[in-house]
N, C-alpha and C positions, 0 to 999 in steps of 0.2 A: 503494499500499499505505501499512496507515494501523499504524502501530508506535509507540504511548501517545500516540497522541494528533495524531499528526506523518504529516503527510506522506512516504514519504521518496521519494519512485518522483519527484515533482519536478528534481534537483539531473542525472536520470542525462539526462533525458524537455528536460529544459532547454540539457542540454548537446550533444540531440542534435541536436539544435531548430535551430540554434546554427552545429556544424557540418556541416547542410546548407545554409541560409542563407550562412556561408563562405564556403564552396568554388565556390554562382550569383555571390556579389562575387568572387572571388578571377576564376571560370574571366569577365571582361569586363575585369583589370584593364593597363591598359598599362604606366605610369608605378610604378618601383622602388615608388617609394618608398609610395606606395599599396601594394600589393604587397606590402610590411610591416607595411606596419598589419590588413592584413588575414587577414596566418599568424600578429599578434600573436590577432587574435580568434579566430582557428583556432584555435590555439593551447588558450586560454582556455578556450576550449567545449568542444576536448578532454580537457581539465582536471576538463568537471566529473561529463564521462562517466567517467572511471575512477573520480575519490573516485567519485561519487555510485552506481555498478556493485559496485565494493568493495567501498563502506558496506555497498550491497542484500546482497550473500551473506555478512560477515557477523555483522551482526545478524537474519538470513532459517537460517539454517545451524545445525546442531544441535551444542552444544559436541561430538562424540563427534569428531565429521566437520569439521569451522571446516578442520581443518591439510589434510586431502588437499585440498574442493574450494581454496581459497587455495596449493597448494601447484602446483593446472596455469595459476594466474594467472599469473607470467610465457609461459609456452604460445599463453596468442591476445594477449598484449604484440605481443608478439615475432613470432610466426611469421601471425599478422594482416595485420598493412602487407605483412608481406613475396610473400604469395601473393596478398594484395589486388597489391602491391608489379607482379610481374609481370603480372597485367591488363593495369596501370593504365596498361603501355606496352607494351606490344602496341597495346595500342584507340588507346594514344597517333599510332605509328608509323605504323595507318593512315587513323586519320580528324582526326589532331593534337588536339593538350593543350584549343585547350580548348570541345571537343567534348567528351575527355575526362571536363574534370571534371563542363563539364554531365552531360552521364549521371548519373557516379559522388556529385552532388552531385543527384540527383532519384531516384532508389534509395535514396541515403541516407533522405533522405524520408520516399520510399511506405515503407520498410522505418519509421523511426521511428511511423508514419500503421498502419500495418497490429498492430503491437508497442504500440498508443494504444490507438487508438480505437472494440475492438471489447471492451475492457476496462473498463464502470464503476466509479464508484473503490467506488463496495458491492462491486459484486459479483470486481475480480478475482481470478486462484489467490491462494489462499495457502501458504505453504513445512510452515512452523510448525500444522498443522492438530490 
């Protein structure tokens, strides 16, 4: 999306790719020191997604609706990981944590590609038309 000539979608998209890649790396970690480094990287990219998507919403949503839309943010941030953790725990119990991480990393990257690839920069959907 372009707002005053700036590509505003770059931050959450880069972060989403980084999250998927970090999870792939974490699936192969066997040492605690490397695990700490990779989870730090994962946290950095997750913050990029969070900041970028919050900024996107604030820019795209009309002033009259911004408070209502932004009030849903805590629900998504708190509820989303809780629901995902239920599935991750069940899968890890059945197949092991490495395969579960690989699956979730693959899903993360696939969903990012589905959202990003079909929309060229000049034909992306605009909310404020």
